[in-house]
C-alpha positions in Angstrom: 119.7 156.9 -66.0 119.3 159.1 -62.8 122.1 159.6 -60.5 120.5 156.9 -58.1 120.3 154.3 -60.5 124.1 155.0 -61.6 125.1 154.7 -58.0 123.5 151.7 -57.4 125.0 150.1 -60.7 128.5 151.0 -59.4 127.9 149.4 -56.1 126.5 146.4 -58.1 129.9 146.2 -60.3 131.9 146.2 -57.3 130.2 143.5 -55.4 130.5 141.6 -58.8 134.1 142.4 -59.2 136.4 139.2 -59.5 139.7 140.6 -57.6 140.2 138.6 -54.4 140.0 141.8 -52.3 136.4 142.3 -53.9 135.6 138.3 -52.9 136.8 139.2 -49.4 134.6 142.3 -49.0 137.2 144.9 -49.3 137.6 147.1 -52.3 141.1 148.7 -53.0 142.7 151.0 -55.7 144.2 148.7 -58.8 147.7 150.1 -57.6 149.1 151.7 -54.8 150.8 154.6 -56.9 147.1 155.2 -58.4 146.2 158.8 -58.5 143.5 159.7 -56.0 140.5 161.4 -57.3 139.9 163.0 -53.7 143.2 163.4 -51.9 143.6 164.1 -48.5 142.6 167.5 -47.4 139.9 167.6 -50.5 137.4 169.4 -48.6 137.5 167.6 -45.4 139.4 169.6 -43.0 136.9 172.4 -43.1 132.7 172.7 -43.0 131.4 173.3 -46.3 128.1 172.9 -48.4 127.7 170.4 -51.1 125.2 168.6 -53.0 123.7 165.2 -51.5 125.5 162.1 -53.0 123.1 159.6 -53.5 126.1 156.9 -52.8 126.3 158.3 -49.2 124.5 155.7 -47.7 122.7 156.5 -44.1 124.7 160.2 -44.2 121.4 162.0 -45.8 119.0 164.0 -43.3 115.5 165.2 -44.0 116.9 168.3 -45.3 119.0 166.7 -48.2 122.5 167.3 -46.7 124.8 164.8 -45.7 126.1 165.9 -42.0 128.3 163.2 -41.6 130.4 163.9 -44.7 130.6 167.3 -43.7 133.1 166.0 -40.6 136.8 166.8 -40.7 138.9 164.1 -41.9 140.5 163.6 -38.9 137.2 162.4 -37.2 136.0 160.5 -40.0 139.2 158.7 -40.0 138.9 157.9 -36.2 135.4 156.7 -36.7 136.5 154.4 -39.6 139.2 153.0 -37.4 136.9 152.0 -35.0 135.0 149.7 -37.4 135.6 146.3 -38.2 138.2 145.6 -41.1 135.7 144.9 -43.7 133.3 147.9 -43.1 136.2 150.1 -42.6 136.9 149.3 -46.3 133.8 149.5 -47.8 133.4 153.2 -46.6 135.4 153.7 -49.8 132.3 153.2 -51.8 130.0 155.3 -49.9 130.9 158.5 -52.2 133.9 160.4 -53.5 134.2 162.3 -50.6 135.0 159.2 -48.7 137.3 157.3 -51.2 140.9 158.4 -49.6 139.6 158.3 -45.8 139.9 154.8 -45.4 143.7 154.8 -46.7 144.8 157.8 -44.1 143.0 156.6 -41.1 144.3 154.2 -38.3 144.5 150.9 -39.8 142.4 148.5 -38.1 143.8 145.1 -39.6 141.9 141.8 -38.6 142.9 139.3 -40.5 140.5 136.7 -38.9 137.7 138.9 -41.0 139.2 138.3 -44.3 138.8 135.0 -46.5 140.4 131.8 -45.3 142.3 130.9 -48.7 146.0 130.6 -47.6 147.2 132.5 -51.3 144.6 134.8 -51.6 144.5 136.0 -47.8 148.3 136.7 -48.1 147.6 138.5 -50.9 144.6 140.5 -49.4 146.9 141.6 -46.3 149.8 142.6 -48.5 147.7 144.6 -50.9 146.0 146.5 -47.6 149.5 147.1 -46.3 150.6 148.4 -49.4 147.7 150.6 -50.3 147.5 152.1 -46.9 149.4 155.1 -45.6 149.3 154.3 -42.0 149.6 154.8 -39.2 148.5 151.4 -37.6 146.3 151.2 -34.4 145.6 147.4 -34.4 146.7 144.1 -36.4 145.4 140.8 -35.5 146.8 137.5 -37.1 146.3 134.0 -36.4 149.0 132.5 -34.1 149.5 129.7 -36.7 151.4 132.3 -39.3 154.5 132.5 -36.8 155.2 128.7 -37.8 153.8 128.8 -41.2 154.9 132.1 -42.6 157.0 133.6 -40.5 158.8 135.5 -43.1 155.8 136.8 -44.6 154.6 137.8 -41.0 157.8 139.6 -40.4 157.5 141.6 -43.6 153.7 142.5 -42.5 155.4 143.9 -39.2 157.8 146.0 -40.9 155.2 147.6 -43.3 155.1 151.5 -42.8 151.1 151.0 -42.8 151.8 149.8 -38.9 154.0 152.5 -37.6 153.0 153.7 -34.0 150.9 150.3 -33.9 148.8 150.4 -30.4 147.8 146.5 -30.6 149.0 143.2 -31.7 147.1 140.1 -31.4 148.4 136.8 -32.3 145.4 134.8 -31.9 144.4 131.0 -31.8 141.6 128.7 -31.1 141.0 127.7 -27.2 141.5 123.9 -28.6 144.1 124.7 -30.8 147.4 122.0 -30.0 150.7 123.6 -28.4 152.7 124.3 -31.1 155.8 122.9 -29.7 158.0 123.3 -32.8 157.1 127.2 -33.5 159.9 129.6 -33.3 159.7 133.2 -31.3 157.4 135.8 -32.6 159.2 138.0 -35.3 161.7 140.4 -34.3 160.0 143.1 -35.9 157.3 142.9 -33.4 159.5 144.5 -31.1 159.8 147.7 -33.1 156.7 148.6 -31.5 157.7 148.6 -27.7 157.5 152.1 -27.8 153.9 152.6 -28.5 151.9 149.3 -27.9 149.4 149.7 -25.4 147.9 145.8 -25.5 149.7 142.6 -26.8 148.5 139.0 -27.0 150.6 136.0 -27.9 149.2 132.8 -27.8 150.7 129.2 -29.0 154.0 131.2 -29.2 157.2 129.5 -27.8 159.6 132.4 -26.5 163.2 131.6 -25.6 164.2 130.1 -22.2 166.1 133.4 -21.4 162.5 135.2 -22.1 160.3 132.7 -20.4 162.5 132.2 -17.4 162.6 136.0 -16.4 160.3 138.4 -18.4 161.3 142.4 -17.8 158.4 144.8 -18.8 160.0 148.5 -19.8 157.2 150.3 -21.5 156.2 154.0 -21.5 152.8 153.8 -23.0 151.5 150.2 -21.3 148.3 151.0 -19.3 147.1 147.2 -18.9 148.3 143.9 -18.0 146.5 140.8 -18.0 148.9 137.7 -17.1 148.0 133.9 -17.3 150.7 131.2 -18.0 149.6 127.8 -19.4 152.3 125.2 -19.5 152.9 121.7 -21.2 155.3 119.3 -20.0 157.6 119.9 -23.0 157.4 123.6 -22.5 159.6 125.8 -20.5 157.0 127.4 -17.7 157.3 131.4 -17.0 158.6 131.6 -13.8 159.2 135.6 -13.3 157.7 138.3 -14.4 159.2 141.8 -13.5 157.6 145.1 -14.1 160.8 147.5 -14.3 159.4 150.8 -15.5 155.8 151.1 -16.4 155.2 154.8 -15.7 151.5 154.6 -17.4 150.6 151.2 -16.0 147.1 151.4 -14.4 146.0 147.5 -14.2 147.5 144.4 -13.4 145.2 141.4 -13.7 145.7 138.0 -12.8 143.7 135.8 -15.6 144.6 132.6 -14.4 145.1 131.3 -10.9 147.5 128.9 -9.6 150.3 130.0 -11.5 153.1 129.8 -9.3 154.6 132.9 -10.9 156.7 135.6 -8.9 155.9 138.9 -9.9 158.2 142.0 -9.0 156.8 145.7 -9.4 159.6 148.0 -9.3 158.1 151.4 -11.0 154.6 151.7 -11.7 153.2 154.7 -9.9 150.2 154.8 -11.7 149.0 151.4 -10.9 145.4 151.2 -9.4 144.0 147.9 -10.1 145.5 144.9 -8.6 144.2 141.1 -8.5 142.8 138.6 -7.8 145.5 137.6 -5.4 145.1 133.8 -4.3 146.5 132.4 -1.3 146.4 128.9 -2.8 149.3 129.8 -5.2 151.8 128.5 -2.6 154.6 129.2 -4.9 153.7 132.6 -6.1 155.2 135.8 -4.6 154.0 139.7 -5.3 157.0 142.6 -4.6 156.5 146.0 -4.4 159.9 147.4 -4.1 160.4 146.3 -0.5 156.8 145.0 0.3 156.4 141.3 -0.4 153.4 139.3 -0.2 153.8 135.9 -0.3 151.2 132.8 0.4 152.2 130.8 3.6 150.9 127.8 5.7 149.2 128.6 9.3 148.0 125.7 11.2 148.0 123.8 8.0 145.9 126.7 6.2 147.2 129.0 3.6 147.3 132.6 4.1 149.3 135.5 3.0 152.3 136.7 4.7 153.2 140.2 4.2 156.7 141.6 4.7 155.9 145.4 4.3 158.0 148.4 5.2 156.7 150.9 2.5 153.0 151.4 1.5 151.8 151.4 -2.0 149.9 154.4 -2.2 148.6 154.1 -5.5 146.4 151.1 -5.6 142.6 151.9 -5.2 141.1 148.6 -6.3 142.0 145.4 -4.9 140.5 141.9 -5.6 141.1 138.5 -3.4 140.4 134.7 -4.1 141.1 133.1 -0.6 140.5 130.1 1.1 139.5 131.4 4.2 137.9 134.8 5.0 140.0 136.6 7.8 139.5 140.1 9.1 142.9 140.2 10.4 144.7 139.5 6.8 142.5 142.1 5.3 143.4 144.6 7.4 147.0 143.8 7.0 146.4 144.8 3.3 144.5 147.6 4.0 148.0 149.1 5.9 149.6 148.1 2.6 147.2 149.8 0.5 146.4 152.8 2.5 144.4 154.4 -0.3 142.0 151.7 -1.2 138.6 152.6 -2.5 137.3 149.3 -3.8 137.7 145.7 -2.3 136.4 142.7 -3.8 136.7 139.3 -1.6 135.8 135.5 -2.8 136.3 133.3 0.1 136.1 129.2 0.0 134.8 129.1 3.6 134.6 130.7 6.7 137.1 131.2 9.1 137.6 131.9 13.0 134.6 134.3 14.4 136.6 137.4 13.1 135.7 139.1 16.2 137.1 142.6 16.4 135.4 145.1 19.0 138.3 144.4 21.6 141.0 143.5 19.6 140.9 146.2 17.1 139.5 148.9 19.3 142.9 150.9 19.1 143.2 150.2 15.3 139.9 151.9 14.7 140.8 155.3 15.8 144.0 155.3 13.9 143.0 153.5 10.6 142.0 155.5 7.9 139.3 153.4 5.9 138.6 155.3 2.6 136.6 152.4 1.3 133.8 152.9 -1.0 132.6 149.5 -2.7 133.0 146.3 -1.0 131.8 143.0 -2.6 131.5 139.9 -0.9 131.2 136.7 -3.0 130.1 133.0 -1.6 128.2 135.0 0.9 126.0 132.9 3.3 125.3 134.8 6.7 127.4 132.8 8.7 129.0 134.2 11.7 132.2 135.0 10.5 131.0 136.5 7.4 128.6 138.6 9.5 131.5 139.9 12.1 133.6 140.5 8.8 131.0 142.8 7.3 129.9 144.4 10.3 133.4 145.8 10.8 133.1 147.8 7.8 129.5 148.6 8.4 130.4 150.3 11.5 133.7 151.6 10.7 133.7 152.6 6.9 132.4 156.3 7.0 133.2 157.0 3.3 131.2 153.6 2.0 128.7 154.0 -0.8 128.0 150.3 -1.3 128.3 146.7 0.0 127.3 144.0 -2.1 126.7 140.4 -0.8 126.6 137.6 -3.6 125.2 134.3 -2.2 123.1 131.3 -2.5 119.3 130.9 -2.4 119.0 132.4 1.4 119.7 135.9 -0.1 115.8 135.9 -1.4 114.5 134.8 1.8 112.7 137.6 3.5 113.4 136.4 7.1 116.9 136.0 6.1 117.6 139.1 4.8 115.5 140.9 8.2 117.9 138.8 10.0 121.0 140.1 8.3 119.8 143.6 8.4 119.8 143.2 12.2 123.0 141.2 12.5 124.9 143.6 10.4 123.6 146.5 12.7 122.8 148.7 9.2 120.9 151.2 11.3 124.3 151.9 13.0 126.3 152.3 9.9 128.9 154.7 9.9 127.9 156.1 6.6 124.6 157.5 6.1 124.7 157.7 2.3 126.0 153.7 2.2 123.7 151.1 0.2 123.6 147.2 0.9 122.8 144.7 -1.9 121.7 141.0 -1.1 121.9 138.9 -4.5 120.7 135.4 -4.9 123.3 134.5 -7.3 126.5 134.2 -6.7 129.0 135.7 -9.0 130.2 132.7 -11.6 133.1 135.1 -12.8 135.1 134.8 -10.1 135.8 138.8 -10.2 137.8 138.4 -13.6 135.5 139.5 -16.6 138.1 139.9 -18.9 137.5 137.8 -22.3 140.2 139.2 -24.6 143.5 141.3 -23.8 141.2 144.3 -25.5 139.0 144.1 -22.6 141.7 145.4 -20.1 140.4 148.8 -20.7 137.4 147.9 -18.7 137.3 150.7 -16.0 136.4 148.2 -13.4 137.6 144.6 -14.6 136.3 143.1 -11.2 132.8 144.9 -11.4 130.2 141.8 -11.6 127.8 142.5 -14.7 126.3 139.4 -15.3 125.1 137.4 -12.1 122.5 135.6 -14.1 118.4 135.8 -12.9 118.6 136.3 -9.4 116.5 137.9 -6.7 118.5 141.2 -5.3 117.3 143.0 -2.3 118.6 146.2 -1.0 118.6 148.5 2.1 119.0 152.1 2.2 
């Protein structure tokens, strides 16, 4: 029998194995203590020439060499850790060279990809954690385990295979009922406080003292996405305090109208913030001594700002406001003087937003660093035109300005009028480009479906506006 046929037979026998792990599409050694025929470092940490392995899959090139398998163990381990759990485990069957790599690569364990049978499912997870040498990268499990198998879940989280874990996700179906009797998350979860970058808790109950005031102290956390849904029988999150987060870069409101008080005490690298909403009347955002709080002015909501010390780190800011107001945005620009990206969604036009006389002195002293401006629900009415014209004529560093609106944005006459009304020929930045898109941004500036998406470079940049006509002016 040729080498190719022998390899094919081995793979066929592995797929027909009656073991639960094989049923789940995962092949593990019979025992975690069994000798490894190809231990770590066995030719993986240096380049070498080897005979092609017929079981090496797509690694062979036309010259007969398996160039992928020649990469160092550390590189292959990083690649494996980015694969789905089943696919990562199956790399053990590619060739003897790959057999040890999955067990030493950073573990990406997604329980949702395994078989649903309760007893077999728990056995598969336990054997994976027993066989793996760690460290951990990502652990994803059904939120129902917090209620159904708290002891098992706690034991899994204490496994050395998850040491230095970077992401935890207790997920639940969107329509799953609120678990009113569920206990708090396992205490073992908090052992990862110093290394976690992403955490998702779904359908979990937190104790009253935690939900009333949550304090974040993390030296590794880079992104926070906050949403707080409440049930009439569940204690609502009231206050969220970022006490010390030296690496935090993004703070995103995933849900509007949360009536939540947020305080940022120490977050020197925070660059992305929003969307701030003036309809969250009971909400408040505090940066040190600066307090941003919605209030009513003549029956209409607007942001009231008590500012003494500017926040220099924020560069990208989004708003979801009722009335478009140039005065309010200018106040925010003073609070965040290094703004480079501004995203605004307004439900209606406000006053005329006239500024030529009113802000003549301000223009000479205000350093406008904006490079990107996006206006959603743009209809070309007078208040919107005046608002946009302020930046067209005064933002000297502007690179692009986008207008998401209705069907009028594809009308040639409308576009010609806008070119004239916005005085694009007199723009302060000769390199600025202006784009009119007929479809409005349906995402309300937040394009985050899951906590792991928080690493997106710009979470407010609309990438899916549907089929619409886009006209541009240079």
